[in-house]
Backbone as CSV, one residue per row, in Angstrom:
resi,resn,N_x,N_y,N_z,CA_x,CA_y,CA_z,C_x,C_y,C_z
1,MET,-19.592,11.406,3.029,-18.401,11.800,2.283,-18.037,10.692,1.294
2,SER,-17.568,11.062,0.093,-17.194,10.044,-0.883,-15.782,10.306,-1.378
3,ALA,-15.158,9.237,-1.881,-13.799,9.327,-2.408,-13.761,8.615,-3.743
4,ARG,-12.950,9.136,-4.664,-12.754,8.461,-5.943,-11.766,7.330,-5.707
5,ALA,-12.208,6.122,-5.970,-11.422,4.950,-5.612,-11.063,4.126,-6.834
6,PHE,-9.971,3.396,-6.715,-9.589,2.446,-7.746,-8.758,1.341,-7.108
7,VAL,-8.698,0.225,-7.807,-7.945,-0.949,-7.362,-6.717,-1.038,-8.251
8,ALA,-5.531,-1.140,-7.642,-4.314,-1.031,-8.438,-3.156,-1.800,-7.822
9,VAL,-2.178,-2.077,-8.661,-0.895,-2.649,-8.251,0.117,-1.510,-8.233
10,ALA,0.804,-1.342,-7.131,1.797,-0.271,-7.011,3.054,-0.605,-7.805
11,VAL,3.726,0.437,-8.279,5.057,0.284,-8.861,6.029,0.286,-7.680
12,PRO,6.815,-0.776,-7.484,7.680,-0.853,-6.309,8.827,0.155,-6.370
13,PRO,9.417,0.473,-5.206,10.430,1.540,-5.155,11.584,1.398,-6.138
14,ALA,12.159,0.213,-6.306,13.312,0.077,-7.204,12.927,0.376,-8.651
15,VAL,11.767,-0.096,-9.068,11.289,0.168,-10.432,10.920,1.638,-10.568
16,ARG,10.279,2.174,-9.554,9.901,3.591,-9.562,11.135,4.486,-9.691
17,ASP,12.198,4.145,-8.955,13.419,4.956,-9.017,14.041,4.946,-10.412
18,ALA,14.076,3.755,-11.023,14.645,3.653,-12.373,13.814,4.454,-13.368
19,LEU,12.497,4.349,-13.263,11.616,5.061,-14.175,11.652,6.565,-13.897
20,ALA,11.763,6.953,-12.638,11.828,8.379,-12.293,13.072,9.023,-12.893
21,GLY,14.191,8.299,-12.888,15.400,8.837,-13.491,15.230,9.077,-14.981
22,ALA,14.587,8.143,-15.646,14.402,8.254,-17.093,13.415,9.353,-17.463
23,THR,12.504,9.659,-16.548,11.460,10.638,-16.861,11.699,11.987,-16.184
24,SER,12.875,12.196,-15.630,13.133,13.454,-14.909,12.899,14.712,-15.767
25,PRO,13.179,14.699,-17.092,12.883,15.904,-17.880,11.404,16.297,-17.864
26,LEU,10.519,15.329,-17.637,9.088,15.631,-17.602,8.710,16.446,-16.366
27,ARG,9.563,16.429,-15.333,9.249,17.125,-14.088,9.951,18.482,-13.966
28,ARG,10.635,18.916,-15.010,11.233,20.264,-14.984,10.113,21.307,-14.993
29,PRO,10.327,22.454,-14.362,9.282,23.491,-14.334,8.842,23.946,-15.721
30,ASP,9.751,23.894,-16.696,9.400,24.360,-18.040,8.923,23.230,-18.957
31,ALA,8.656,22.054,-18.396,8.243,20.912,-19.225,6.896,21.212,-19.895
32,ALA,6.763,20.727,-21.126,5.549,20.989,-21.899,4.359,20.156,-21.431
33,LEU,4.632,19.013,-20.786,3.572,18.143,-20.292,3.537,18.206,-18.768
34,ARG,2.404,17.830,-18.179,2.250,17.819,-16.725,2.569,16.416,-16.212
35,ALA,3.717,16.266,-15.572,4.168,14.960,-15.101,3.350,14.482,-13.902
36,THR,3.194,13.182,-13.791,2.581,12.598,-12.603,3.671,12.350,-11.563
37,ALA,3.281,12.279,-10.306,4.236,12.099,-9.213,4.675,10.638,-9.122
38,PRO,5.988,10.372,-9.130,6.457,8.986,-9.048,5.914,8.216,-7.853
39,ALA,5.740,8.876,-6.719,5.245,8.171,-5.528,3.847,7.601,-5.736
40,GLY,3.098,8.143,-6.691,1.752,7.655,-6.941,1.627,6.737,-8.143
41,TRP,2.750,6.325,-8.746,2.680,5.472,-9.930,2.075,4.120,-9.582
42,HIS,1.182,3.674,-10.432,0.457,2.428,-10.193,-0.068,1.898,-11.522
43,LEU,-0.568,0.685,-11.463,-1.178,0.029,-12.617,-2.623,-0.277,-12.222
44,THR,-3.574,0.444,-12.790,-4.978,0.308,-12.393,-5.590,-0.976,-12.941
45,LEU,-6.256,-1.720,-12.053,-7.015,-2.904,-12.463,-8.498,-2.574,-12.632
46,ALA,-9.014,-1.689,-11.780,-10.429,-1.315,-11.871,-10.621,0.071,-11.271
47,PHE,-11.215,0.988,-12.049,-11.564,2.306,-11.539,-12.990,2.228,-11.026
48,LEU,-13.194,2.642,-9.770,-14.490,2.463,-9.125,-15.306,3.747,-9.032
49,GLY,-14.690,4.883,-9.285,-15.410,6.143,-9.191,-15.608,6.570,-7.752
50,ALA,-16.554,7.486,-7.542,-16.813,8.029,-6.204,-17.616,7.032,-5.382
51,LEU,-17.066,6.667,-4.233,-17.727,5.721,-3.336,-17.934,6.366,-1.971
52,ASP,-19.088,6.085,-1.360,-19.287,6.548,0.008,-18.472,5.668,0.950
53,ASP,-18.354,6.082,2.190,-17.500,5.375,3.154,-17.908,3.917,3.338
54,GLU,-19.219,3.661,3.343,-19.698,2.294,3.566,-19.256,1.361,2.441
55,ARG,-19.459,1.785,1.198,-19.049,0.923,0.076,-17.537,0.836,-0.029
56,LEU,-16.834,1.940,0.240,-15.372,1.915,0.205,-14.816,0.922,1.220
57,ALA,-15.433,0.836,2.379,-14.972,-0.086,3.427,-15.125,-1.545,3.010
58,ARG,-16.020,-1.836,2.059,-16.255,-3.214,1.619,-15.325,-3.637,0.481
59,VAL,-14.641,-2.670,-0.136,-13.803,-2.980,-1.296,-12.682,-3.974,-0.979
60,PRO,-11.931,-3.841,0.136,-10.867,-4.823,0.389,-11.364,-6.268,0.474
61,THR,-12.565,-6.465,1.019,-13.127,-7.818,1.099,-13.399,-8.366,-0.297
62,VAL,-13.941,-7.519,-1.172,-14.204,-7.942,-2.550,-12.895,-8.308,-3.246
63,VAL,-11.876,-7.465,-3.089,-10.580,-7.728,-3.727,-9.982,-9.031,-3.193
64,THR,-10.065,-9.246,-1.888,-9.548,-10.481,-1.289,-10.216,-11.708,-1.900
65,GLU,-11.545,-11.671,-2.006,-12.282,-12.817,-2.551,-11.892,-13.083,-4.003
66,VAL,-11.772,-12.030,-4.803,-11.411,-12.216,-6.210,-9.990,-12.753,-6.335
67,LEU,-9.056,-12.210,-5.566,-7.680,-12.704,-5.634,-7.597,-14.164,-5.218
68,GLU,-8.289,-14.531,-4.143,-8.244,-15.922,-3.685,-8.753,-16.880,-4.756
69,GLN,-9.772,-16.457,-5.499,-10.379,-17.345,-6.489,-9.713,-17.289,-7.859
70,HIS,-9.135,-16.136,-8.238,-8.715,-15.951,-9.625,-7.255,-15.568,-9.845
71,ALA,-6.537,-15.185,-8.798,-5.164,-14.724,-9.008,-4.238,-15.892,-9.323
72,PRO,-3.380,-15.740,-10.344,-2.415,-16.799,-10.633,-1.399,-16.915,-9.500
73,ARG,-0.952,-18.130,-9.273,0.058,-18.396,-8.252,1.181,-19.184,-8.911
74,PRO,2.410,-18.695,-8.852,2.824,-17.441,-8.214,2.324,-16.237,-9.000
75,ALA,2.545,-15.060,-8.416,2.141,-13.824,-9.074,2.878,-13.695,-10.401
76,PRO,2.250,-13.092,-11.406,2.928,-12.917,-12.690,4.112,-11.967,-12.548
77,VAL,5.043,-12.071,-13.481,6.151,-11.126,-13.548,5.706,-9.982,-14.447
78,LEU,5.791,-8.764,-13.920,5.410,-7.574,-14.672,6.659,-6.876,-15.169
79,GLY,6.567,-6.267,-16.330,7.722,-5.566,-16.883,7.311,-4.291,-17.588
80,LEU,8.152,-3.282,-17.459,7.909,-2.039,-18.187,8.175,-2.263,-19.671
81,GLY,7.306,-1.720,-20.496,7.487,-1.785,-21.945,7.760,-0.402,-22.498
82,ALA,7.577,-0.240,-23.761,7.867,1.026,-24.432,6.907,2.119,-23.992
83,ALA,7.317,3.355,-24.219,6.434,4.490,-23.986,5.353,4.519,-25.060
84,GLY,4.223,5.071,-24.710,3.118,5.199,-25.647,2.208,6.318,-25.203
85,ARG,1.008,6.365,-25.773,0.061,7.414,-25.398,-1.355,6.924,-25.596
86,PHE,-2.276,7.525,-24.845,-3.701,7.346,-25.068,-4.173,8.620,-25.743
87,SER,-4.728,8.485,-26.923,-5.148,9.622,-27.740,-4.044,10.666,-27.711
88,ASP,-4.377,11.896,-27.402,-3.338,12.924,-27.340,-3.303,13.576,-25.961
89,ARG,-3.760,12.832,-24.941,-3.864,13.398,-23.596,-2.930,12.768,-22.572
90,VAL,-2.491,11.536,-22.770,-1.736,10.815,-21.740,-0.476,10.182,-22.328
91,LEU,0.656,10.430,-21.670,1.925,9.761,-21.982,2.099,8.652,-20.962
92,LEU,2.441,7.464,-21.412,2.463,6.307,-20.520,3.615,5.373,-20.831
93,ALA,3.844,4.463,-19.893,4.733,3.318,-20.123,3.846,2.085,-20.136
94,HIS,3.890,1.326,-21.214,3.143,0.076,-21.269,3.728,-0.895,-20.248
95,VAL,2.880,-1.795,-19.747,3.322,-2.847,-18.827,2.877,-4.178,-19.407
96,HIS,3.788,-5.131,-19.451,3.429,-6.471,-19.921,3.560,-7.445,-18.753
97,ASP,2.867,-8.561,-18.869,2.920,-9.562,-17.802,3.284,-10.920,-18.368
98,ASP,3.863,-11.738,-17.515,4.283,-13.088,-17.878,3.857,-14.023,-16.749
99,PRO,2.950,-14.971,-17.033,2.370,-15.310,-18.328,1.460,-14.204,-18.862
100,PRO,1.451,-14.063,-20.212,0.660,-13.008,-20.838,-0.827,-13.106,-20.474
101,GLY,-1.412,-11.952,-20.170,-2.839,-11.892,-19.853,-3.192,-12.210,-18.424
102,SER,-2.198,-12.461,-17.567,-2.484,-12.846,-16.176,-3.284,-11.781,-15.437
103,LEU,-2.862,-10.536,-15.558,-3.590,-9.466,-14.870,-4.953,-9.238,-15.509
104,GLY,-4.997,-9.309,-16.819,-6.254,-9.108,-17.522,-7.328,-10.087,-17.092
105,ARG,-6.938,-11.300,-16.722,-7.913,-12.300,-16.297,-8.511,-11.990,-14.925
106,LEU,-7.955,-11.022,-14.205,-8.551,-10.594,-12.936,-9.624,-9.528,-13.141
107,VAL,-9.590,-8.848,-14.282,-10.450,-7.688,-14.482,-11.927,-8.080,-14.544
108,ALA,-12.289,-9.095,-15.305,-13.706,-9.484,-15.413,-14.271,-9.929,-14.066
109,PRO,-13.574,-10.780,-13.291,-14.113,-11.130,-11.974,-14.220,-9.932,-11.028
110,LEU,-13.263,-8.985,-11.115,-13.370,-7.776,-10.292,-14.612,-6.983,-10.677
111,ARG,-14.831,-6.798,-11.984,-15.999,-6.038,-12.435,-17.294,-6.702,-11.968
112,ALA,-17.361,-8.029,-12.090,-18.570,-8.744,-11.672,-18.797,-8.601,-10.170
113,ALA,-17.726,-8.705,-9.399,-17.856,-8.598,-7.946,-18.279,-7.189,-7.537
114,PHE,-17.741,-6.181,-8.197,-18.126,-4.819,-7.849,-19.538,-4.497,-8.327
115,ALA,-19.980,-5.099,-9.427,-21.364,-4.911,-9.877,-22.333,-5.421,-8.820
116,ALA,-21.966,-6.521,-8.156,-22.802,-7.059,-7.088,-22.859,-6.108,-5.897
117,LEU,-21.859,-5.240,-5.782,-21.805,-4.231,-4.720,-22.445,-2.922,-5.186
118,ASP,-23.039,-2.949,-6.391,-23.657,-1.778,-7.013,-22.634,-0.688,-7.311
119,VAL,-21.435,-1.126,-7.754,-20.385,-0.207,-8.191,-20.157,-0.486,-9.667
120,ALA,-20.395,0.503,-10.509,-20.252,0.316,-11.954,-18.825,0.631,-12.377
121,VAL,-18.083,-0.392,-12.773,-16.723,-0.211,-13.278,-16.825,0.122,-14.756
122,PRO,-16.162,1.212,-15.212,-16.242,1.564,-16.637,-15.844,0.391,-17.526
123,PRO,-16.497,0.245,-18.685,-16.308,-0.938,-19.522,-15.080,-0.919,-20.423
124,GLU,-14.200,0.071,-20.288,-13.047,0.131,-21.187,-12.233,-1.166,-21.102
125,GLY,-11.588,-1.506,-22.204,-10.708,-2.665,-22.212,-9.513,-2.434,-21.300
126,PHE,-8.959,-3.508,-20.789,-7.822,-3.416,-19.874,-6.538,-3.251,-20.673
127,ARG,-5.851,-2.145,-20.462,-4.586,-1.858,-21.130,-3.560,-1.519,-20.053
128,PRO,-2.810,-2.499,-19.572,-1.910,-2.233,-18.444,-0.853,-1.194,-18.776
129,HIS,-0.743,-0.190,-17.909,0.191,0.899,-18.151,0.423,1.679,-16.864
130,VAL,1.455,2.503,-16.888,1.724,3.481,-15.839,1.638,4.858,-16.495
131,THR,0.779,5.731,-15.979,0.648,7.078,-16.524,1.814,7.929,-16.041
132,LEU,2.548,8.520,-16.990,3.734,9.312,-16.669,3.494,10.814,-16.764
133,ALA,2.634,11.246,-17.676,2.364,12.675,-17.844,1.045,12.845,-18.588
134,ARG,0.497,14.053,-18.439,-0.742,14.398,-19.132,-0.539,15.687,-19.912
135,ALA,-1.393,15.876,-20.892,-1.337,17.102,-21.681,-1.608,18.299,-20.775
136,ARG,-0.975,19.410,-21.118,-1.142,20.636,-20.345,-1.742,21.697,-21.263
137,GLY,-2.908,22.240,-20.893,-3.538,23.273,-21.706,-3.830,22.779,-23.116
138,ARG,-3.408,23.566,-24.098,-3.640,23.182,-25.497,-2.571,22.251,-26.028
139,ARG,-1.503,22.069,-25.290,-0.425,21.163,-25.712,-0.947,19.737,-25.718
140,ARG,-0.625,18.981,-26.718,-1.067,17.593,-26.837,0.128,16.655,-26.682
141,VAL,-0.151,15.423,-26.291,0.879,14.387,-26.244,1.013,13.835,-27.653
142,THR,2.218,13.843,-28.183,2.438,13.429,-29.571,3.203,12.109,-29.635
143,ALA,3.200,11.518,-30.811,4.003,10.317,-31.033,5.481,10.614,-30.800
144,ALA,5.905,11.832,-31.107,7.302,12.222,-30.881,7.634,12.254,-29.393
145,ASP,6.673,12.658,-28.550,6.893,12.630,-27.095,7.169,11.210,-26.632
146,ALA,6.371,10.269,-27.110,6.552,8.875,-26.722,7.869,8.327,-27.263
147,ALA,8.202,8.661,-28.506,9.429,8.151,-29.118,10.669,8.678,-28.417
148,ALA,10.576,9.879,-27.852,11.731,10.492,-27.204,11.994,9.943,-25.808
149,LEU,11.033,9.216,-25.244,11.167,8.728,-23.873,11.729,7.312,-23.868
150,HIS,12.877,7.129,-23.249,13.473,5.791,-23.112,13.029,5.197,-21.780
151,VAL,12.177,4.196,-21.841,11.691,3.531,-20.637,12.699,2.442,-20.260
152,PRO,13.199,2.466,-19.016,14.195,1.460,-18.631,13.586,0.064,-18.551
153,THR,14.440,-0.933,-18.709,14.005,-2.314,-18.529,13.889,-2.581,-17.039
154,ALA,12.737,-3.000,-16.600,12.524,-3.285,-15.178,11.408,-4.305,-15.052
155,ARG,11.588,-5.238,-14.113,10.600,-6.304,-13.897,10.344,-6.457,-12.406
156,TRP,9.125,-6.869,-12.091,8.796,-7.127,-10.688,7.587,-8.041,-10.598
157,GLN,7.404,-8.625,-9.417,6.211,-9.416,-9.128,5.377,-8.656,-8.108
158,PRO,4.102,-8.469,-8.363,3.274,-7.792,-7.365,3.142,-8.657,-6.107
159,THR,3.167,-8.007,-4.973,2.982,-8.704,-3.695,1.635,-8.366,-3.077
160,ALA,0.949,-7.358,-3.643,-0.342,-6.946,-3.095,-1.120,-6.182,-4.157
161,VAL,-2.416,-6.078,-3.920,-3.298,-5.226,-4.711,-3.871,-4.202,-3.746
162,GLY,-3.740,-2.929,-4.096,-4.160,-1.869,-3.192,-5.502,-1.274,-3.550
163,VAL,-6.165,-0.757,-2.518,-7.360,0.054,-2.692,-6.898,1.493,-2.519
164,TRP,-6.892,2.247,-3.632,-6.362,3.606,-3.670,-7.512,4.599,-3.749
165,VAL,-7.292,5.787,-3.200,-8.267,6.858,-3.343,-7.541,8.141,-3.734
166,ALA,-8.267,9.007,-4.422,-7.747,10.322,-4.818,-8.873,11.325,-4.686
167,SER,-8.511,12.584,-4.503,-9.532,13.613,-4.339,-10.239,13.929,-5.644
168,SER,-9.557,13.737,-6.776,-10.179,13.991,-8.076,-9.516,13.124,-9.127
169,VAL,-10.196,12.940,-10.263,-9.671,12.095,-11.332,-8.377,12.702,-11.866
170,GLY,-7.367,11.854,-12.011,-6.134,12.292,-12.638,-5.244,13.147,-11.771
171,SER,-5.506,13.178,-10.472,-4.635,13.982,-9.629,-4.299,13.247,-8.349
172,GLY,-3.194,13.617,-7.766,-2.797,13.089,-6.481,-2.882,14.209,-5.480
173,PRO,-2.403,14.028,-4.273,-1.768,12.776,-3.901,-2.790,11.656,-3.728
174,TYR,-2.321,10.450,-3.960,-3.159,9.280,-3.760,-2.904,8.741,-2.357
175,GLU,-3.910,8.094,-1.832,-3.758,7.420,-0.545,-4.115,5.957,-0.736
176,VAL,-3.268,5.065,-0.250,-3.574,3.638,-0.282,-4.325,3.326,1.006
177,ARG,-5.619,3.042,0.880,-6.454,2.792,2.056,-6.257,1.393,2.621
178,ALA,-5.965,0.434,1.741,-5.766,-0.946,2.182,-4.957,-1.673,1.131
179,GLU,-4.221,-2.679,1.555,-3.511,-3.554,0.631,-3.896,-4.985,0.927
180,VAL,-4.248,-5.699,-0.136,-4.601,-7.109,-0.017,-3.424,-7.912,-0.543
181,PRO,-2.805,-8.745,0.297,-1.648,-9.515,-0.177,-2.016,-10.425,-1.340
182,TRP,-1.084,-10.531,-2.284,-1.262,-11.477,-3.384,-1.197,-12.886,-2.796
183,PRO,-2.141,-13.752,-3.134,-2.125,-15.110,-2.566,-0.778,-15.801,-2.824
184,GLY,-0.214,-16.348,-1.760,1.066,-17.038,-1.883,2.265,-16.159,-1.665
185,SER,2.055,-14.829,-1.547,3.204,-13.941,-1.290,3.396,-13.815,0.211
186,ASP,4.544,-13.283,0.596,4.843,-13.108,2.018,4.530,-11.698,2.491
187,ALA,3.886,-10.889,1.642,3.658,-9.483,1.988,2.544,-9.360,3.040
188,PRO,2.786,-8.582,4.103,1.721,-8.322,5.079,0.730,-7.321,4.537
189,SER,-0.490,-7.345,5.061,-1.477,-6.338,4.690,-1.114,-5.041,5.376
190,ALA,-1.164,-3.923,4.616,-0.740,-2.642,5.174,-1.434,-1.518,4.460
191,GLY,-1.404,-0.346,5.054,-1.906,0.870,4.427,-0.757,1.832,4.284
192,GLY,-0.965,2.934,3.568,0.089,3.919,3.390,-0.408,5.033,2.527
193,SER,0.490,5.904,2.143,0.074,7.004,1.285,1.138,7.292,0.261
194,GLY,0.718,7.881,-0.828,1.634,8.268,-1.892,1.327,9.668,-2.328
195,GLY,2.331,10.320,-2.977,2.096,11.694,-3.377,1.993,11.871,-4.838
């Protein structure tokens, strides 16, 4: 059996609640776009694709090793930025980090470590964001959609990096199979699920 897996930082409850309030019109039954579920909001560091159980079980060890060697201490401060879009298919909230580029500097070591595990991480550039909605049918995400969305000011420090799985690309519910504490944080390792 295989699962579509990715490595991500969760959006914490307080930030999720603030963002959910601002994006509530996207979840109305008559909304033109297909909203993503707030419980599954995350910031992807590496998409791993479909992994069998054996390789999936090794992912937390790889993440632990990369964090121990490359994660900034203390953890960077993350903040929600303006709304934007990827092409005409995805409505998103940009995420910035302080110091700038802190999360991005984890991506290359993660890719190298997963390549050693024979997992090919797609080569796209790292653009930190939270996906809020996707295009529905022939409807496209427009610049006006992004301009109309007021993203609240919110900041947080990640306490863990999760190993997430989903049944298919772009859909939930997501399940957090493992969480690797950020080095220097007080967060315990835990599992859980999101919708």
